[in-house]
Every structure is written in C-alpha cells, then in structure tokens.
DONU-849412 format. One line per field, with one value per residue (C-alpha): residue number from 1; residue in three letters; x, y, z. Coordinates in pm, 1 decimal, decimal comma, padded with zeros to 6 digits. Layout:
REM DONU-849412
resi [NUM/...]
resn [ALA/...]
c1 [X/...]
c2 [Y/...]
c3 [Z/...]
END
This chain:
REM DONU-849412
resi [1/2/3/4/5/6/7/8/9/10/11/12/13/14/15/16/17/18/19/20/21/22/23/24/25/26/27/28/29/30/31/32/33/34/35/36/37/38/39/40/41/42/43/44/45/46/47/48/49/50/51/52/53/54/55/56/57/58/59/60/61/62/63/64/65/66/67/68/69/70/71/72/73/74/75/76/77/78/79/80/81/82/83/84/85/86/87/88/89/90/91/92/93/94/95/96/97/98/99/100/101/102/103/104/105/106/107/108/109/110/111/112/113/114/115/116/117/118/119/120/121/122/123/124/125/126/127/128/129/130/131/132/133/134/135/136/137/138/139/140/141/142/143/144/145/146/147/148/149/150/151/152/153/154/155/156/157/158/159/160/161/162/163/164/165/166/167/168/169/170/171/172/173/174/175/176/177/178/179/180/181/182/183/184/185/186/187/188/189/190/191/192/193/194/195/196/197/198/199/200/201/202/203/204/205/206/207/208/209/210/211/212/213/214/215/216/217/218/219/220/221/222/223/224/225/226/227/228/229/230/231/232/233/234/235/236/237/238/239/240/241/242/243/244/245/246/247/248/249/250/251/252/253/254/255/256/257/258/259/260/261/262/263/264/265/266/267/268/269/270/271/272/273/274/275/276/277/278/279/280/281/282/283/284/285/286/287/288/289/290/291/292/293/294/295/296/297/298/299/300/301/302/303/304/305/306/307/308/309/310/311/312/313/314/315/316/317/318/319/320/321/322/323/324/325/326/327/328/329/330/331/332/333/334/335/336/337/338/339/340/341/342/343/344/345/346/347/348/349/350/351/352/353/354/355/356/357/358/359/360/361/362/363/364/365/366/367/368/369/370/371/372/373]
resn [MET/SER/PRO/THR/PHE/HIS/TRP/PHE/LEU/PRO/THR/SER/GLY/ASP/SER/ARG/HIS/VAL/VAL/GLY/GLY/GLY/HIS/GLY/SER/PRO/LEU/GLY/THR/ALA/GLY/THR/ASP/ARG/PRO/PRO/THR/LEU/GLY/TYR/LEU/THR/GLN/ILE/ALA/ARG/ALA/ALA/GLU/GLN/LEU/GLY/PHE/THR/GLY/VAL/LEU/THR/PRO/THR/GLY/ALA/GLN/CYS/GLU/ASP/ALA/TRP/LEU/THR/THR/ALA/MET/LEU/SER/ARG/HIS/THR/GLU/ARG/LEU/LYS/PHE/LEU/VAL/ALA/PHE/ARG/PRO/GLY/LEU/LEU/THR/PRO/THR/LEU/GLY/ALA/GLN/MET/ALA/ALA/THR/TYR/GLN/TRP/HIS/THR/GLY/GLY/ARG/LEU/LEU/LEU/ASN/VAL/VAL/THR/GLY/GLY/GLU/SER/ARG/GLU/GLN/ARG/ALA/TYR/GLY/ASP/PHE/LEU/ASP/LYS/ASP/ALA/ARG/TYR/ALA/ARG/THR/ASP/GLU/PHE/LEU/HIS/ILE/VAL/ARG/ASP/LEU/TRP/ASP/GLY/LYS/THR/VAL/THR/ALA/GLU/GLY/GLU/HIS/LEU/ARG/VAL/SER/GLY/ALA/ARG/LEU/ASN/ARG/LEU/PRO/GLN/PRO/VAL/PRO/PRO/VAL/TYR/PHE/GLY/GLY/SER/SER/PRO/ALA/ALA/LEU/ARG/VAL/ALA/ALA/ARG/ARG/ALA/ASP/THR/TYR/LEU/THR/TRP/GLY/GLU/PRO/PRO/ALA/GLN/VAL/ALA/GLU/LYS/ILE/ALA/ARG/VAL/ARG/ALA/LEU/ALA/ALA/GLY/GLU/GLY/ARG/ARG/LEU/ARG/PHE/GLY/VAL/ARG/LEU/HIS/THR/ILE/THR/ARG/ASP/THR/SER/ALA/GLN/ALA/TRP/ALA/GLU/ALA/ARG/ARG/LEU/LEU/ASP/GLY/PHE/THR/PRO/GLN/ALA/VAL/ALA/GLU/ALA/GLN/ARG/GLY/LEU/ARG/GLY/SER/GLU/SER/GLU/GLY/GLN/ARG/ARG/MET/LEU/ASP/LEU/HIS/GLY/GLY/SER/ARG/ASP/GLY/LEU/GLU/ILE/HIS/PRO/GLY/LEU/TRP/ALA/GLY/ILE/GLY/LEU/VAL/ARG/GLY/GLY/ALA/GLY/THR/ALA/LEU/VAL/GLY/SER/HIS/GLU/GLU/VAL/ALA/GLY/LEU/ILE/GLY/GLU/TYR/ARG/GLU/ALA/GLY/VAL/GLU/GLU/PHE/VAL/LEU/SER/GLY/TYR/PRO/HIS/LEU/GLU/GLU/ALA/TYR/TRP/PHE/GLY/GLU/ASN/VAL/LEU/PRO/LEU/VAL/ARG/ASP/ARG/SER/ALA/ALA/ASP/GLY/SER/ARG/GLY/THR/VAL/PRO/VAL/PRO/ALA]
c1 [-00015,6/00111,2/00227,2/-00042,8/00129,8/00023,6/00168,8/00205,6/-00023,3/00203,3/-00012,1/00261,9/00409,1/00617,4/00958,6/01244,6/01404,8/01371,7/01064,4/01081,8/00849,5/00693,6/00665,1/00774,8/00963,7/00947,8/00665,2/00728,3/01042,6/00835,9/00920,9/00774,7/00824,4/00496,0/00211,8/-00048,0/-00307,4/-00623,2/-00491,5/-00168,1/-00278,0/-00520,2/-00218,7/-00097,0/-00383,6/-00467,8/-00140,2/-00145,0/-00443,5/-00305,1/00034,1/-00184,1/-00104,7/-00412,4/-00364,7/-00265,4/-00143,7/-00301,1/-00074,5/-00227,7/-00071,6/-00045,9/00212,9/-00006,1/-00352,7/-00647,7/-00693,7/-01017,7/-01135,6/-00828,4/-00904,6/-01304,0/-01232,3/-01020,2/-01201,0/-01459,6/-01156,6/-01110,4/-01270,4/-01072,7/-00841,7/-00862,3/-00770,0/-00572,5/-00648,4/-00463,1/-00639,4/-00635,7/-00850,7/-00827,4/-00956,5/-01285,4/-01505,8/-01552,5/-01892,0/-01884,3/-01508,2/-01749,2/-02054,7/-01741,7/-01593,4/-01952,2/-02022,6/-01691,2/-01751,2/-02132,8/-02006,8/-01701,0/-01814,6/-01599,7/-01274,4/-01169,8/-00821,8/-00799,4/-00448,3/-00514,1/-00213,8/-00199,5/00035,9/00381,1/00461,1/00256,4/00382,4/00177,1/-00130,4/-00139,3/-00185,0/-00526,1/-00606,9/-00522,4/-00302,0/-00300,8/00043,3/00177,4/00119,8/-00274,5/-00351,6/-00253,0/-00481,2/-00737,2/-00693,7/-00774,7/-01119,7/-01140,7/-01113,6/-01303,1/-01608,9/-01550,9/-01551,4/-01864,6/-02080,8/-01940,9/-02056,0/-02427,7/-02458,3/-02570,0/-02302,1/-02321,7/-01938,1/-01783,8/-01405,7/-01115,5/-01044,7/-01400,7/-01770,1/-02045,2/-02431,5/-02686,8/-02462,7/-02569,9/-02511,6/-02776,9/-02601,8/-02314,5/-01994,1/-01991,3/-01728,0/-01607,2/-01281,6/-00956,6/-00752,2/-00387,0/-00166,4/00141,6/00429,9/00700,4/00668,4/00522,1/00173,9/00163,4/00250,3/-00027,2/-00302,8/-00186,5/-00158,2/-00621,3/-00714,9/-00546,5/-00587,6/-00240,0/00008,9/00289,8/00653,8/00882,6/01124,2/01423,8/01672,3/01494,4/01599,2/01485,4/01142,0/01113,7/01232,1/00921,1/00706,2/00772,3/00666,6/00353,2/00247,9/00349,0/00069,4/-00182,6/-00227,3/-00186,5/-00567,3/-00652,7/-00626,9/-00441,3/-00258,4/-00130,1/00223,5/00314,5/00633,1/00640,8/00955,0/01085,4/01181,6/01469,1/01497,4/01632,7/01758,0/02071,6/02215,1/02452,0/02190,6/01949,0/02239,7/02344,8/01996,9/02056,2/02322,7/02146,3/01894,8/02215,1/02414,0/02061,7/02076,0/02263,9/02408,1/02263,9/01933,3/02055,3/02100,6/01795,0/01595,3/01804,1/01773,3/01371,6/01358,8/01600,1/01327,2/01102,3/00872,1/00848,5/01008,1/00985,1/01188,0/01479,5/01513,9/01477,6/01754,6/01950,9/02007,3/02201,2/02346,3/02285,6/02619,6/02635,2/02866,0/02732,5/02375,4/02331,2/02270,0/02169,8/02258,1/01994,1/01851,7/01941,1/01879,8/01985,8/01644,4/01562,0/01843,3/01606,9/01311,4/01085,1/00857,4/00979,1/01301,9/01460,4/01478,8/01511,5/01790,5/01874,2/01809,6/01474,0/01570,8/01770,5/01491,7/01286,3/01510,3/01510,4/01134,0/01175,6/01366,5/01077,1/00836,3/01060,6/01033,5/00658,3/00573,2/00282,8/00194,0/00429,3/00348,1/00602,9/00692,1/00942,5/01050,1/00856,7/00581,0/00398,1/00751,5/00879,6/00504,5/00632,8/00924,9/00834,5/00488,7/00605,8/00953,8/00947,2/00568,0/00560,5/00841,7/00754,1/00421,7/00620,3/00854,1/00511,7/00325,3/00638,2/00662,2/00331,6/00319,3/00601,4/00410,8/00682,4/00553,2/00728,7/00376,2/00579,0/00603,0]
c2 [-00004,7/00330,1/00555,1/00927,1/01244,7/01577,6/01928,4/02212,4/02537,2/02802,2/03058,9/03214,7/03399,5/03170,8/03290,5/03182,2/03148,4/02979,4/03156,0/03171,8/03159,4/02751,2/02585,1/02772,3/03017,8/03393,2/03590,6/03819,4/03648,5/03556,4/03819,4/03687,7/03810,6/03603,2/03730,8/03406,5/03625,4/03356,5/03399,9/03285,5/03015,2/02912,5/02874,8/02591,9/02440,2/02386,7/02295,4/02022,6/01905,5/01892,1/01726,9/01485,0/01560,5/01382,9/01690,2/02038,7/02068,8/02426,6/02522,4/02648,5/02912,1/03327,7/03323,0/03225,2/03300,6/03076,8/02742,5/02682,4/02945,7/02931,6/02612,4/02683,7/02966,0/02723,9/02419,4/02648,1/02692,3/02275,9/01977,4/01652,8/01806,7/01775,9/01988,9/01884,2/02092,3/02182,6/02296,3/02352,7/02188,6/02400,6/02684,0/02551,7/02301,8/01947,7/01987,1/02344,7/02156,1/01825,2/02032,0/02236,9/01918,8/01754,0/02105,0/02091,0/01773,6/01869,6/02202,2/02058,7/01664,2/01553,6/01681,7/01733,3/01595,4/01729,3/01754,7/01757,3/02014,5/02003,6/02295,9/02337,3/02606,3/02829,0/03132,8/03094,7/02905,2/03205,0/03480,1/03286,2/03268,6/02883,1/02901,6/02491,0/02352,1/02072,2/01805,8/01902,5/02030,4/01634,6/01523,0/01775,2/01650,7/01300,1/01435,5/01605,6/01332,0/01122,9/01307,0/01441,7/01067,6/00950,2/01214,0/01187,1/00790,8/00942,7/00921,8/01146,9/01279,2/01408,4/01351,4/01511,5/01550,4/01727,0/01987,6/01927,9/01942,1/01883,4/01819,3/01613,2/01735,0/01574,7/01631,3/01704,9/01593,4/01356,6/01460,9/01190,9/01064,5/01116,5/01346,9/01107,2/01229,9/01314,0/01352,4/01447,2/01483,5/01281,7/01290,0/01019,6/01227,6/01251,8/00891,1/00771,4/01031,0/00915,8/00544,7/00613,1/00851,8/00917,0/00771,3/00849,9/00921,4/01208,5/01250,1/01550,6/01432,1/01245,5/01008,1/00639,3/00485,8/00719,4/00755,0/00335,9/00368,0/00625,2/00433,0/00092,5/00254,6/00437,6/00081,3/-00081,6/00145,8/00151,2/-00246,0/-00228,3/-00022,6/-00313,3/-00031,1/-00030,0/00346,2/00476,1/00623,9/01031,8/01218,3/01602,2/01708,8/01950,8/01846,3/01979,8/01807,1/01819,5/01611,8/01595,1/01521,0/01803,8/02090,3/01961,3/02022,7/02384,7/02432,2/02404,6/02593,9/02871,7/02864,5/02776,7/03133,2/03341,0/03243,6/03477,8/03435,0/03665,1/03519,0/03126,5/03281,8/03444,9/03156,3/02893,2/03118,9/03052,9/02721,3/02636,3/02726,7/02521,6/02293,0/02081,4/01729,9/01690,3/02037,1/01937,7/01645,9/01848,3/02107,4/01829,0/01696,5/01966,8/02123,6/02489,7/02420,4/02473,7/02164,1/01828,6/01920,5/01578,0/01410,0/01061,1/01013,4/01299,0/01377,6/01759,5/01921,2/02265,2/02463,6/02378,3/02649,8/02916,5/02749,6/02600,7/02227,8/02026,8/02140,0/01842,7/01835,0/01509,5/01685,2/01556,7/01409,5/01254,1/00910,2/00980,6/01134,7/00868,7/00617,9/00786,3/00769,8/00423,7/00379,0/00599,6/00299,0/00060,3/00247,6/00182,5/00564,0/00544,4/00893,4/01194,4/01590,3/01758,4/02186,4/02339,3/02720,3/02886,8/02624,3/02694,8/02592,5/02336,4/02148,6/02152,8/02014,2/01698,0/01608,9/01596,8/01437,2/01247,0/01059,1/00883,1/00712,1/00622,6/00495,5/00340,5/00188,3/00054,1/-00062,2/-00291,1/-00400,6/-00478,9/-00704,8/-00849,9/-00887,6/-00722,8/-00425,2/-00370,2/-00429,1/-00280,1/-00526,6]
c3 [-00024,2/-00084,4/00231,0/00252,6/00205,0/00309,8/00199,3/00438,2/00398,5/00561,1/00776,1/00905,9/00573,0/00277,3/00119,0/-00029,2/00266,1/00589,7/00800,3/01176,0/01450,3/01500,6/01742,1/02109,2/01898,3/02054,6/01910,6/01619,4/01439,3/01174,4/00930,7/00532,6/00192,8/00101,1/00333,6/00383,5/00193,4/00114,3/-00300,5/-00173,9/00041,0/-00234,2/-00482,5/-00237,1/-00187,9/-00519,8/-00614,0/-00351,8/-00457,8/-00839,0/-00736,4/-00525,0/-00163,0/00005,0/00246,8/00385,4/00777,5/00901,4/01196,4/01515,0/01760,7/01733,8/01524,7/01229,9/01123,6/01199,2/01107,1/01090,7/00931,6/00696,9/00588,3/00513,6/00315,6/00085,8/00093,9/-00155,5/-00408,7/-00366,7/-00467,2/-00271,5/-00079,0/00252,4/00545,7/00852,1/01088,1/01471,3/01701,0/02093,1/02330,3/02599,1/02401,0/02332,3/02485,4/02344,7/02228,1/02026,7/01895,7/01857,0/01641,0/01437,1/01272,3/01170,9/01041,8/00880,7/00740,0/00651,9/00448,9/00287,0/00205,6/00427,7/00443,5/00756,8/00960,5/01275,4/01469,6/01809,2/01996,6/02338,5/02378,1/02463,6/02551,1/02877,6/02813,1/02441,9/02680,8/02903,2/02683,8/02518,2/02883,6/02955,9/03332,9/03351,0/03362,5/03070,5/03246,9/03349,3/02979,1/02874,0/03104,7/03013,8/02634,1/02762,6/02877,6/02611,3/02301,3/02494,6/02535,4/02116,6/02055,6/02225,5/02103,7/01725,6/01866,9/01874,0/02257,5/02491,1/02754,7/03091,6/03212,4/03525,1/03497,9/03699,9/03420,8/03214,8/03237,9/03000,4/03109,3/02853,9/02557,1/02199,0/01851,5/01637,6/01352,8/01351,2/01137,4/00836,9/00821,0/01131,2/01140,5/01214,3/01477,6/01450,0/01749,3/01856,6/02153,1/02281,4/02660,5/02859,4/02877,9/02552,8/02458,3/02640,1/02554,9/02168,0/02278,1/02401,3/02204,8/01839,5/01493,6/01410,1/01611,6/01384,9/01575,5/01460,5/01163,6/01429,0/01218,2/01096,0/01362,6/01667,6/01482,0/01527,2/01858,8/01933,0/01715,2/01881,0/02220,0/02123,6/01923,7/02226,9/02462,3/02196,0/02253,5/02618,7/02539,6/02244,7/02031,0/01653,6/01531,8/01220,3/01294,0/01088,7/01047,0/01036,7/00742,6/00538,4/00191,4/-00050,6/-00316,1/-00706,8/-00998,5/-00840,8/-00503,9/-00550,0/-00690,9/-00337,4/-00090,9/-00298,6/-00238,8/00157,6/00145,3/00034,1/00326,0/00533,4/00399,5/00453,5/00884,8/01063,1/01320,5/01566,0/01419,8/01437,2/01860,7/01914,8/01834,4/01982,3/02344,3/02332,9/02209,8/02490,3/02726,2/02530,2/02739,2/02502,1/02522,7/02101,9/02060,5/02287,3/02041,3/01823,5/01993,8/02018,4/01678,2/01600,6/01893,1/01813,1/01535,4/01190,8/01175,0/01086,4/01011,7/00800,1/01081,3/00864,1/00536,4/00366,3/00634,0/00745,7/01087,7/00969,4/00940,0/01359,6/01403,4/01331,6/01316,4/01610,4/01580,9/01252,9/01216,0/00949,8/00567,4/00334,6/00113,8/-00206,1/-00572,9/-00621,6/-00639,1/-00297,6/-00125,8/-00188,2/-00110,9/00237,4/00251,9/00218,6/00499,1/00734,4/00617,2/00703,5/01085,3/01038,2/00865,3/00703,2/00633,1/00588,5/00639,1/00431,1/00332,3/00156,4/00122,1/-00059,1/-00018,0/-00365,1/-00557,0/-00333,6/-00330,0/-00737,5/-00666,6/-00443,9/-00579,2/-00985,1/-00898,3/-00600,1/-00536,5/-00834,3/-00764,3/-00402,5/-00573,5/-00831,7/-00578,4/-00371,6/-00649,7/-00737,8/-00379,2/-00373,2/-00683,5/-00465,5/-00182,0/-00003,1/00128,1/00467,8/00745,8/01095,4/01368,6]
END
C-alpha cells in the first residue's frame, strides 16, 4: 500500500528563505516575503490537490492565522483536498469542538482531518487564557477527546472530570465521516494520550532509527489499550534533479541565517517545555557543523525554526529512498513542507511522489511491502 502524503499551508507567511517562528519560538520572529493571503494560500492548496497530496496541515498558534477559518475559506476553492486542521482543545469546549467538526464535514463533504495540539508552551497558553501546567493540559486533552468521541458516536454525554464538565450534551448532526484524530508529543503524558485517543501518531523528523524506537513505544502502549494506530512524520524537503543541486539549495538557506538570528532563536527554543522540541534541538546542538545527522537528513532548519526542524535533502531518487527508510520504520503518513511552499510542492509532487508510488506498486506486486511489527 502506498503511503499517504500531505503538504503544509504556511499561514504565518512564506519566503524563499526559512521563515522563523513555529513551535516554541518567540513571537514576532516570522518575517516573510509572501504574506499568507487567501489568494496565495489558495495557490498552494490547489497545487497540492493537483499534485496528488491527500491533505494539507494548517498550524495553530499566535504566530499564524486561525486554522479553522482559513481552511473553511480554502475549501471553497478546492474539490478533493483534505484539511488537517490543528487546534488546541483547551481553547474551546468539547461539545463545541465536536459540533464544529460535524459542521465542517457537512459543508466540505467530509474533508476534515484533526490535528490535536495540547500546547507545549505555558507562556503562549496563558496569552489565550489557559493557566494549566503541561501535565494538566494533557490530562484535559484526554478528557476532551473522550467526550468528543462519545458525542461523535451519537451518545448523550454527561461527564464530570478533573478539568471538563458537560451535562446532557448531544449533537444534532453527526460528522460523516468521523474525522481522524492526529496527535503528536514525545513526553510520557503525550504518548499515553496518543495511545488512548489518537488515530494517527505524528512525530517530528528524527532519524529513522529514533522514529522506529518511538513508534514501537507508542504501538505497545496502544496495544495495551486494545487499539492500533497509524504513524506519521513531519518533515521538510529539498529535492532536486541531482544531489549536488539539492545540497546547494540547503547551503543557500543556511547562508541566510545570521549568527544573531540563530542565537536568538536558540535562546527562545531552549526555554521550551516541549520534549519533542528538546529532541529537535539535540539533533544539531545549535551548531552549523555536522547538520547532516543521517544520510540525506539535514537538521539546519531547526537552527532558526521551532517545531519540525529537519529536511530530506537529495536527488529525487535519494529522497524517495529515504522515505523508504521511514516506511520500514513504520511510518505510513508524511506531512511535508519546503521553502517556498508553492515551488517546493511541485519539486516533490512532480518528481518524488511518482517514484514512491511506483516503488510501492512494485513492492505490492511482489508481496514485499514492509509491515510494521
């Protein structure tokens, strides 16, 4: 079976250079050359649809435009493309969240995917009026998703948890289909919630061996809950006709990072509460040296950007081969991006996607598609 590929909507802006900001970054670091207008985002969404991506991830946070509103508008300019909408469950009630998802499915013909973001930074959460600490936020997310799934099952829900209470909650319209829940996080609390409530567990782009280890941990936890999850990875891409051209582009991006910009970004990111962010930082240690941390996997983007900080770099054949390594590690879904997002969607979609799908078809005909243990 072919893996699933999603692209990314840069709702904090886009550029031919790496756009700062992202998870855990100081506010105001996302200077851009291409503002996130509806017209520009529509170009990206239509390109992703035309190129064969299943969906597009839209982020959440103070540094970007609202994901629900933006994607609802974009859905009118696309036909099949799905929208992986990131949202924070602490900022709306579970009944409202369940209702919004059902309404979205009704108006788009079932094109919603949900990326649940618990919120890794207390500073930003407090700006939204959320004063729980990190562990309490994960406990609340667990309660939230429990209530939401019961509502989507058509139940009348009365629940009184440590953080959330509803009485006689019921949906007038059920979502058709029920939107899959994507969930990330590397802390023990995050892995437990993923095992109980997620459909797809997402990790940032660590080397394949580390991703395989994390997948094994989540799979074991999910099995303990009597559940089976899908697994995905969030990465950037720099793919060109030759390896030399791709690495030249990576060097061009790196040359655009001033020492001051790197130092400022690293100071902010070192204060992050996110375990996943800590693991991203450990891949490069704040240094410009040794950024190829696995053949074809480059950690340079993480010098100035929070969240996903690694990129697949190489010729189209090399990038397709590295995707094969992640598949062998258990990854079934890839959420990708590149700078600028419009042009890089074409580089990957026109050149790498056909290679991956041809190889998947060939493996399937031989009965040798990797099956996670």
